[in-house]
C-alpha positions, 0 to 999 in steps of 0.5 A: 627516388622522387615517388618515395619523397613524394610518399614520405611527404603524404605520409607526413602530411596524414601525421600532421593531420591526425596530430594537430587535428581539425582546430575549426568548427563547421559553421553549418554544424555550429549554428544547428547546435544552436538551433538544438539548443533553442528547441530545448530552451522553447519546449522547457516545462511551463511554470506550473509543471516546474513548481509541481516538480520542486515540490516533489524534491528536495531542496538542492537538486532542482533541474536546470530550466530556460537559459540555464540548459547548455550554457557552454553553447554560446553563439560566439565565432571565438567559441569553439562548439567541438570544446562544448559540453555534451559534444565530441568531434573527429579529432581529423576531419572536424565533424561531430560525430557524438551527441550526449543530449541525455536528461538536458533539463538535469532532472535527479532521476530518483526524484524526479520519477513520481512526477508524470512525463505526460504533463510535460510532453513535447515534440522534436524537430528531427530536421535540425541534425540534418546537418551533422553527416558524420553523427555516430552517436546520438543520445536523447534519453530522458527528455518527455519527448514524445515524437518529431514534427514536420514528417522528418526522421532519421534517414539522412543519418546514414552514419548513425551507430547508437541512437538512444531514444530511451526514457521518453514519451514516444507512442504508436507504433515503431518508425519504419524510419529506423530501418534505413540506419543499416550501420545501426549497432545500438538501439535503445527504444526502453520505457516510451509508450511504443505499440503494436508489432515491430516492422518487418524491416528491422531484420535488415539492422544486421549490424545490430549488436544491442537491442533494447525494447524494455518497457513498451507495449510491443506485441505479437511474435518476435521469433522471425526477428530473433533469427535474423538478427544474429550479430547481437550481443545484447537484447532486452524484451522485458515488460511488453506483450509479446507472445512468448518465444522459444529460446532455441531461437537463439541456436546461431547467436554465437555472439549473444552476450546477455539476454533480458525478459522480465514479464508483467505477469506469468502468462508469458510463456518462454520455453528453454531446452531441458536436454543436453543442448549445448549452444554456441553462445556463451552467456555473461548475463541471462535475466528471466523473471516473472514469467511461466518458464518451462511451463510443462516441466518448471525444471532449471535449464541444463544448458546452463552448466555450459555457461562458464562465463556467466556473470548475473543469473536472475530466474526470480518468479518463475515457479521452478522447481526440484531440488536447490541446483548446486550444479549450477554453482559447481559449474559456473565458479564465476558467477557474481549474483544469483538470484533465485527467489520465488520459486518452489526449490526444496532441499538443503542449501548446500555449495560444495566449492568456494565461490570467491567471485560471488557477491549476491545470492537470493534464494528466498521464498522458496522451500529449502530447509534443514541446517545451514553447512557450518562452513558457510562463511569459507564457501562465500568469503566475498559475499555482500548480499544474502537472502535467505528468508522466507523458507523453512531453515532450522537450527542454529546460525553458523558461526562461521558468518563472521568471516564474511567480512565484506557482508552488507546485507543478511535477511535470514527471517521468516524461517525457523532459526534458533539459539542464541545469535553468534557473537562472531556475526556481530564481530567480523562482520564490520561492513553489515548495514542490514540485518533482519532476524524477524520471525525466528525462534532466536532466544537468550539475552542480546549481547548488545556491546558487540554491535558497537563494532557495527559502525555501518549498521543501518537496519536491525531488526530481530522482532518476532523472536524469543528474546528476553532481558533488558536492554543495557542503559548505556553502550560503548561507543553508542555514537558508532551506531548513530546511522541506524535507520531501523531498530525493530525488538518489537514482538519479544520477551524483553523487560526493564526500562527504555535506555536513554541512549535511543534518545540520542540518535539523529536522524532516526528513521523508526523505533519500534519496540512494542509487545514487550514487557518494558515499563517505567516512563519514556525517557526521551525530552526530545525526539528526531524519529520518524516513526515511535511505537512503544505500544502494548507494554507497561509504561506509566507516568505521563505523556512526554511535553515533545514538540517535534517537526520530525516524527509522523507515527506515534503509538503508545497504545495498551499502555498505563500512561495517565494524567492529561494530554498536554497541550505541547505533545500536540505541537507536531506539524508533520504528525500523521498517526497519533494512537494513544488509545486503551490508556488511563487518560483523563481530561479533555482534548486540548485545543492545541490538537489543530497544530497537528494540520496534516494528522491522517489517524486519530485514535484516542479510545479507551480512556477516561477523556471527557468534556464535549467534543472539540470543534478543533477537530474540525481543522483536522482536514486530512483525517481518516481515521478517527477513533473517540469511542469508550471515553466520558464525552458529552453534549452533542455531535459538532456539526463542523464535522460534516463540513470540513472532515473529508476521510477521503483516500491519500498516497502510501507515501503519507504511510510509510518511509523505506530504505532500499538495499538491492532488489529488496526495499525495507519499510516503516510499517505503519499498522493501525487497528479499528473496529469495524463490523463488529471486529478488531481489524488490522490496517496497513500498506495499501489497505490502510490508504483506502480505509476511513471511519469515524467511531464515536460510540460509548459515551455520552454523547446527546442530542440529535445526530447533524445531518452534515454527517451525511457529507462523509461521503468517504467514509467507510465505517460509521459508529455512533452506537451507545450514546443517548442521541435522540431524534431521527435518522438523517436522510442525508445519510443516503449519501454515504455511498462508501459506507460498509458498517453503519451502527446507530444501536443502543441510542434514543433514537425515534421517528422511522428509518429512512427508506433511502438508505436501500441505496448504500450499495456497500452496506455490510453491517447495519444496525439501528437495535434498542432504539424507539424507532417505529414504522416499517423496515426498509424493504428487503432490497439490495443489501438490506435483504442481507440483514437479520432481525437482530439490526432491528431488536429493540424497537417495538414499534417496527414493523415488517421484515425481516421482524414477526410482526407484520405492518397493519395500516390503512393504505394495505387494502387492496380497495379502499372505501369511498368518503361516502361510504365511510360516512353511512356506516354506523358506529354501533352497527354490529353483526348480530349473529357474532353478537348473540352467539358470544353473549350465550356461550359467556351466559352459559359459561357463567352459569356452569361456573357458579354451579361447580364451585356451589357443588363443590363448597357446600359452605357456600352453596347453604349461604347462597340457598339463604341469601336466595331465601332471604332475597324471595322474603324480602321481596315478597313483604315489599311487594306486598306492603306496596299493594296494600298501601296502593289499594288503600289510597285508591279506596280512600 
């Protein structure tokens, strides 16, 4: 009886302890937490880094710095440390069991990634955690930690079950101290800079269930590690330098649920059984991307037909071949996401069973063909993301697409679809936010009214099709599509006037309507776009009087705009690209051009602009491409071009804005046409960020070429041809070390070609044709060895290769004469043999010529005889009379 009473009392005490828990905070652990906070405060980024970070992120998402971090952690005995933020204690013992110190400065992950972690690396004092004897979970991720000091480690944390060191800046080899954490179940080392091979002692972590090594530089063979860690449920080996592996190593891993291996390149070989192998595990997630998968057969793994628990499958970018694996979906009806893009699957895209659980299917960039099954809408009733782009599908879109009521993204671009777009697509898919029909053969007049039902539509692209007709002037409930970010109807056969409703779209990303037959004037008085492309249409009238703080890229080239460039039109502080070339614009460049200080690309060629080239252009210090060609500019080239214009390289973020959906990114692409190397070239994406050039050709510019142009060291193309420039070619042009095209032809340049130009090792096109240059051409060395005579045509006083005219200069003699020898020579001293020979030949030829003429013409011969006879008698009588007079004089 007594023992039973004692037993019940003990049980009651235990229950009371569990009910009320430990109300106090251990002083040692409380002080340890305060020391940890002080450690983070001391490691706060300096002011310079803070300003750099704030510059990269928008207002309202600034991180916490200094004393603002962990505000509930205060040195007050009345403050219960177990109630502090990011701290979890054991309700029974009161000891700290979980510390979640992830992203302690609360950076916004999306905006923070452009900043370099290396600029704020610090080293953690791990001894601060020694007081937490019952700590089971520690999360230190995303804090820019580069390592730990005082040679301390985590060996004292024997109870640790979860350790997250991901998204930091740890480098070097993996510390062996981690091997002492025998109870460790989850280890996250992802996105650091660890390198070398994994220590063999990791094989002792037999309790390990989750291992994340993603985003490091580990190398070597990991086969033995995988074989021994049979408790693994989740493993991520992505983005490392491992040699590869065979999937047969997981034969005894009955608990394995998720395997991820994303490769940086396709050199990493992963072999998976292709026979009737039935593994013990039941995978829920399998991700192998951008690797060399099944190098010998390139076939899809048949063991997947037994993975009935599979929810996520990503085998993209692996070069897999064979017919589309419809069996994969028959045997895995609960699959939620299937990503098979960028492979070489062939045949029809056919699904035989209804897949109610499937939300994502991506089979883009394969070789699938044929028509889509008519009941695809019933087969995929809950699909949200459907990517069919870049295949060879034909026929029309089935009307059953309208049954996909949850569809968010549909991309069927780069196929051979034709016919009209079914109205059911717009009526039934009310959740649609991205619709891409680009690069097909769709035709007909767009029925725009149903689009008003798409209240979530964000991106609408129908470019490069055969749609025709006009866009309606009004849209019923057009406010419903005010969320549109991209509207692209370019490269179709559309006509009529631009509707006024596009002017009312707020916070709009871009409107692309180029390469159609739109006519009339631009209706908008204001604009909130980032990109507007109305180029290659039939628009006319004057340029709009805009003044925008949002517009970044404006393309109005190849229309019929006329009149002068209005100054308000240039009052756009965020403008990066302005292309109004090939219109009928006249007048001079307004001084307001200097207000567009962020301008990178200025294309005014092919107009009737005149006057001096404005020195205000020199204030465009960020310019990369400038085209003023084919106008009526006169006067000299401003010398300030060389002092202020940089023609440098800029980051791609200046050229495009983007929107991400799933694994796809949709960009507002900026494409520029610029004449270089005698041809019109198109530049976009990353290539545009590296291209730079100045084109002043086909004007009436006079004067000398400024020496300062030689300071444009980042320029790739320089064209000053077809002007009236005089003077010599500046020697400073030898400093244009990156120039690839240099055209100075059709001017009035004189003097010699600077021999220093042979130092331009990137030069591919060079022309000084049709000038007044003289002297020797540059040596046929380096790039100049590739230029033919056409580069020098029209310069009669040039000589040397590749011209036929040889140079004859005094210093060409191998043994020059001394001055004493030159002074002894007589100017009249000639070679007598040569003289008499030439005289005799000339005399004989003269005589033969006279005799021949007299022989042929008898009248001339008679006159010649009479003339000779008269001369003889005249000479005879003259001599006779003279002699008689002389003799008479003597006798007298």
